[in-house]
C-alpha positions as CSV (number, residue, x, y, z in Angstrom):
1,X,58.2,-34.2,-31.7
2,X,61.2,-37.1,-31.7
3,X,64.0,-34.1,-31.1
4,X,61.6,-33.2,-28.3
5,X,63.0,-32.8,-24.8
6,X,61.7,-34.9,-21.7
7,X,62.3,-33.6,-18.0
8,X,61.1,-35.4,-14.6
9,X,59.0,-33.7,-11.9
10,X,57.8,-35.6,-8.7
11,X,56.6,-31.5,-7.4
12,X,54.3,-30.2,-8.6
13,X,52.2,-26.3,-8.1
14,X,49.1,-24.4,-9.6
15,X,47.9,-20.9,-10.2
16,X,44.7,-19.9,-11.9
17,X,43.7,-16.2,-12.7
18,X,40.6,-15.3,-14.4
19,X,42.6,-16.1,-17.6
20,X,44.5,-18.8,-17.2
21,X,46.0,-22.1,-15.9
22,X,49.2,-22.0,-14.8
23,X,51.0,-25.5,-13.8
24,X,54.7,-25.3,-12.5
25,X,56.6,-28.8,-13.0
26,X,59.8,-29.7,-10.2
27,X,62.2,-31.7,-8.9
28,X,62.6,-32.4,-5.1
29,X,65.4,-34.1,-4.0
30,X,65.3,-35.0,-0.3
31,X,68.1,-32.2,0.9
32,X,65.2,-29.7,-0.5
33,X,62.5,-31.3,0.8
34,X,63.8,-30.4,4.2
35,X,64.7,-26.2,3.6
36,X,60.7,-26.1,0.9
37,X,62.2,-26.2,-2.1
38,X,62.7,-27.4,-5.4
39,X,64.3,-27.1,-8.3
40,X,61.9,-25.5,-11.7
41,X,62.1,-27.7,-14.3
42,X,59.3,-26.1,-16.7
43,X,56.4,-23.3,-16.4
44,X,53.3,-24.3,-19.0
45,X,50.3,-22.0,-19.2
46,X,46.9,-23.3,-20.5
47,X,43.2,-21.3,-20.9
48,X,40.9,-22.8,-18.4
49,X,39.2,-24.5,-21.5
50,X,42.4,-26.5,-22.0
51,X,43.2,-27.0,-18.5
52,X,39.7,-28.7,-17.8
53,X,40.4,-31.2,-20.3
54,X,43.6,-31.7,-19.5
55,X,42.1,-32.9,-15.7
56,X,39.4,-34.8,-18.0
57,X,42.1,-36.6,-19.9
58,X,44.1,-37.2,-16.5
59,X,42.2,-38.6,-15.2
60,X,41.0,-41.7,-17.0
61,X,44.6,-42.5,-17.7
62,X,45.0,-42.4,-13.8
63,X,41.8,-44.1,-13.6
64,X,43.1,-47.2,-17.0
65,X,46.5,-47.4,-14.4
66,X,44.7,-47.9,-10.9
67,X,42.8,-51.1,-13.1
68,X,45.4,-52.0,-14.8
69,X,47.5,-51.6,-11.3
70,X,46.3,-50.8,-8.6
71,X,45.0,-47.9,-6.2
72,X,48.2,-44.9,-6.3
73,X,48.6,-44.4,-2.3
74,X,48.9,-40.6,-1.4
75,X,49.2,-41.1,2.0
76,X,53.2,-40.1,1.7
77,X,52.2,-37.0,0.0
78,X,49.4,-36.3,2.9
79,X,51.9,-36.8,5.5
80,X,54.3,-34.2,3.9
81,X,51.8,-31.5,3.9
82,X,50.7,-32.6,7.9
83,X,54.3,-31.3,9.0
84,X,54.8,-28.5,11.0
């Protein structure tokens, strides 16, 4: 695990099929936001069962974060989605 590659991500997409979930992680800079594109960092495929377990784990972590540091605001994301 010490040689595991680490990446930063500030943009995600998800796709699904009957067999799996596909998560695309990327980075968007200010210039890329204006062109509505991103640089792909990683693409992860999971079974539906693993994706659900991951989602439950992530929600527990978000709840713990908000308990310790305050509510995570989504307004910038909502404003971005309302453009155009």
